[in-house]
VOGUDREN-223474 format. One record per atom (N, C-alpha, C): x, y, z; residue in three letters. Coordinates in steps of 0.2 Angstrom, whole numbers. Last residue first. Layout:
# residues N
[[X, Y, Z], "ala"]
...
***
This chain:
# residues 88
[[-64, 84, -99], "unk"]
[[-64, 86, -108], "unk"]
[[-70, 82, -113], "unk"]
[[-57, 89, -89], "unk"]
[[-61, 83, -95], "unk"]
[[-60, 86, -98], "unk"]
[[-47, 95, -83], "unk"]
[[-45, 89, -86], "unk"]
[[-49, 83, -88], "unk"]
[[-54, 107, -78], "unk"]
[[-51, 106, -86], "unk"]
[[-45, 101, -87], "unk"]
[[-52, 104, -61], "unk"]
[[-51, 108, -67], "unk"]
[[-49, 108, -74], "unk"]
[[-48, 88, -57], "unk"]
[[-46, 94, -57], "unk"]
[[-47, 98, -63], "unk"]
[[-58, 79, -50], "unk"]
[[-56, 79, -57], "unk"]
[[-53, 87, -55], "unk"]
[[-57, 66, -36], "unk"]
[[-59, 74, -37], "unk"]
[[-56, 78, -44], "unk"]
[[-60, 53, -28], "unk"]
[[-56, 55, -35], "unk"]
[[-61, 62, -34], "unk"]
[[-59, 43, -14], "unk"]
[[-62, 47, -20], "unk"]
[[-61, 51, -22], "unk"]
[[-54, 27, -12], "unk"]
[[-52, 32, -14], "unk"]
[[-58, 38, -19], "unk"]
[[-54, 12, -15], "unk"]
[[-58, 14, -10], "unk"]
[[-57, 23, -10], "unk"]
[[-47, 6, -22], "unk"]
[[-50, 8, -24], "unk"]
[[-54, 12, -20], "unk"]
[[-32, 8, -17], "unk"]
[[-36, 13, -22], "unk"]
[[-44, 11, -26], "unk"]
[[-32, -2, -7], "unk"]
[[-34, 6, -4], "unk"]
[[-34, 11, -12], "unk"]
[[-34, -12, -17], "unk"]
[[-40, -11, -12], "unk"]
[[-38, -6, -9], "unk"]
[[-21, -9, -23], "unk"]
[[-26, -12, -26], "unk"]
[[-34, -7, -22], "unk"]
[[-12, -14, -13], "unk"]
[[-11, -5, -16], "unk"]
[[-19, -5, -21], "unk"]
[[-16, -24, -9], "unk"]
[[-19, -22, -8], "unk"]
[[-17, -14, -5], "unk"]
[[-12, -34, -22], "unk"]
[[-17, -35, -17], "unk"]
[[-17, -27, -14], "unk"]
[[3, -30, -19], "unk"]
[[-3, -28, -23], "unk"]
[[-9, -27, -23], "unk"]
[[6, -34, -6], "unk"]
[[8, -27, -8], "unk"]
[[5, -26, -14], "unk"]
[[6, -48, -10], "unk"]
[[2, -45, -6], "unk"]
[[2, -39, -6], "unk"]
[[14, -48, -20], "unk"]
[[9, -50, -22], "unk"]
[[5, -48, -15], "unk"]
[[24, -49, -13], "unk"]
[[26, -43, -16], "unk"]
[[17, -44, -20], "unk"]
[[22, -61, -5], "unk"]
[[23, -53, 0], "unk"]
[[22, -48, -2], "unk"]
[[26, -70, -13], "unk"]
[[19, -67, -9], "unk"]
[[18, -65, -5], "unk"]
[[40, -68, -16], "unk"]
[[33, -67, -21], "unk"]
[[27, -66, -18], "unk"]
[[45, -64, -1], "unk"]
[[45, -66, -5], "unk"]
[[39, -65, -10], "unk"]
[[61, -53, 9], "unk"]
[[52, -54, 4], "unk"]
[[53, -62, 2], "unk"]
[[72, -54, 11], "unk"]
[[68, -58, 17], "unk"]
[[60, -56, 14], "unk"]
[[81, -51, 0], "unk"]
[[80, -56, 3], "unk"]
[[76, -58, 7], "unk"]
[[78, -38, -9], "unk"]
[[78, -40, -5], "unk"]
[[73, -43, -3], "unk"]
[[87, -41, -21], "unk"]
[[87, -35, -18], "unk"]
[[86, -32, -11], "unk"]
[[79, -53, -28], "unk"]
[[85, -51, -27], "unk"]
[[89, -46, -20], "unk"]
[[65, -46, -28], "unk"]
[[69, -53, -22], "unk"]
[[75, -55, -21], "unk"]
[[68, -38, -37], "unk"]
[[65, -34, -30], "unk"]
[[64, -41, -27], "unk"]
[[72, -45, -47], "unk"]
[[76, -43, -45], "unk"]
[[74, -37, -39], "unk"]
[[59, -57, -49], "unk"]
[[67, -57, -49], "unk"]
[[69, -54, -45], "unk"]
[[50, -47, -53], "unk"]
[[49, -49, -46], "unk"]
[[53, -51, -44], "unk"]
[[61, -31, -63], "unk"]
[[56, -40, -62], "unk"]
[[52, -40, -52], "unk"]
[[60, -15, -61], "unk"]
[[59, -20, -58], "unk"]
[[57, -25, -59], "unk"]
[[52, -4, -71], "unk"]
[[53, -9, -74], "unk"]
[[55, -17, -69], "unk"]
[[46, 5, -61], "unk"]
[[53, 6, -63], "unk"]
[[55, 2, -68], "unk"]
[[33, -1, -55], "unk"]
[[37, 6, -60], "unk"]
[[38, 7, -63], "unk"]
[[40, -10, -45], "unk"]
[[40, -12, -53], "unk"]
[[35, -5, -56], "unk"]
[[48, 2, -36], "unk"]
[[51, -5, -39], "unk"]
[[48, -5, -46], "unk"]
[[33, 7, -29], "unk"]
[[43, 10, -36], "unk"]
[[44, 5, -39], "unk"]
[[28, -2, -24], "unk"]
[[27, -3, -31], "unk"]
[[32, 2, -34], "unk"]
[[38, -7, -15], "unk"]
[[35, -13, -24], "unk"]
[[36, -10, -25], "unk"]
[[37, 6, -9], "unk"]
[[44, 4, -13], "unk"]
[[41, -3, -17], "unk"]
[[23, 4, -5], "unk"]
[[27, 11, -8], "unk"]
[[32, 10, -10], "unk"]
[[23, -5, 8], "unk"]
[[22, -7, 0], "unk"]
[[24, 0, -5], "unk"]
[[44, -4, 12], "unk"]
[[37, -1, 12], "unk"]
[[31, -5, 6], "unk"]
[[52, -15, 24], "unk"]
[[52, -14, 17], "unk"]
[[45, -11, 18], "unk"]
[[56, -19, 37], "unk"]
[[56, -14, 34], "unk"]
[[54, -8, 29], "unk"]
[[49, -31, 41], "unk"]
[[51, -31, 39], "unk"]
[[50, -22, 39], "unk"]
[[35, -39, 48], "unk"]
[[43, -41, 49], "unk"]
[[48, -36, 45], "unk"]
[[24, -38, 35], "unk"]
[[24, -40, 38], "unk"]
[[32, -43, 43], "unk"]
[[28, -25, 23], "unk"]
[[29, -33, 25], "unk"]
[[29, -34, 31], "unk"]
[[21, -8, 26], "unk"]
[[24, -11, 24], "unk"]
[[24, -19, 26], "unk"]
[[11, 10, 27], "unk"]
[[12, -3, 26], "unk"]
[[15, -7, 25], "unk"]
[[17, 21, 38], "unk"]
[[17, 16, 30], "unk"]
[[16, 11, 31], "unk"]
[[22, 24, 48], "unk"]
[[16, 21, 50], "unk"]
[[14, 18, 44], "unk"]
[[35, 31, 51], "unk"]
[[30, 33, 50], "unk"]
[[25, 31, 48], "unk"]
[[44, 16, 52], "unk"]
[[41, 21, 44], "unk"]
[[37, 22, 47], "unk"]
[[35, 11, 66], "unk"]
[[42, 9, 61], "unk"]
[[37, 12, 52], "unk"]
[[27, 15, 72], "unk"]
[[33, 18, 77], "unk"]
[[39, 14, 71], "unk"]
[[13, 15, 69], "unk"]
[[15, 22, 68], "unk"]
[[24, 22, 70], "unk"]
[[11, 2, 57], "unk"]
[[14, 1, 65], "unk"]
[[17, 10, 66], "unk"]
[[5, -10, 50], "unk"]
[[4, -2, 48], "unk"]
[[6, -2, 57], "unk"]
[[8, -25, 36], "unk"]
[[6, -21, 44], "unk"]
[[7, -12, 40], "unk"]
[[2, -38, 28], "unk"]
[[5, -31, 27], "unk"]
[[2, -27, 36], "unk"]
[[1, -49, 30], "unk"]
[[5, -49, 26], "unk"]
[[8, -42, 27], "unk"]
[[-15, -52, 32], "unk"]
[[-10, -52, 36], "unk"]
[[-3, -50, 34], "unk"]
[[-24, -37, 24], "unk"]
[[-17, -47, 22], "unk"]
[[-13, -45, 31], "unk"]
[[-27, -27, 30], "unk"]
[[-35, -31, 26], "unk"]
[[-29, -36, 23], "unk"]
[[-18, -25, 42], "unk"]
[[-22, -20, 40], "unk"]
[[-26, -26, 32], "unk"]
[[-18, -21, 61], "unk"]
[[-15, -27, 55], "unk"]
[[-20, -24, 48], "unk"]
[[-6, -12, 68], "unk"]
[[-13, -12, 66], "unk"]
[[-11, -17, 61], "unk"]
[[2, -11, 86], "unk"]
[[1, -14, 76], "unk"]
[[-6, -13, 73], "unk"]
[[3, 1, 100], "unk"]
[[-3, -2, 92], "unk"]
[[0, -4, 89], "unk"]
[[15, 9, 101], "unk"]
[[15, 0, 103], "unk"]
[[11, -4, 100], "unk"]
[[14, 22, 99], "unk"]
[[20, 16, 96], "unk"]
[[18, 8, 98], "unk"]
[[3, 20, 111], "unk"]
[[-1, 21, 101], "unk"]
[[4, 19, 96], "unk"]
[[10, 22, 122], "unk"]
[[4, 16, 120], "unk"]
[[3, 18, 111], "unk"]
[[28, 28, 118], "unk"]
[[21, 27, 118], "unk"]
[[17, 22, 118], "unk"]
[[41, 25, 125], "unk"]
[[40, 24, 117], "unk"]
[[31, 22, 120], "unk"]
***
């Protein structure tokens, strides 16, 4: 294991972490391999918070909300470039 893979980066919320050696560096719920992306995809597929919690007992309601806050803040810092023809 090299020094870079041993470095864990704390993101804007203590419950969200990113480390090169865990899930290819994707943001995850701290102490798990459950990605923020997975939580967002499940919610987008209309799974309820209760269904997600039942499927992933290591998650808490607060960790799901932290994933939503993290995603919201991340998107808030994005620069959007409209595609040609998408503005009318």
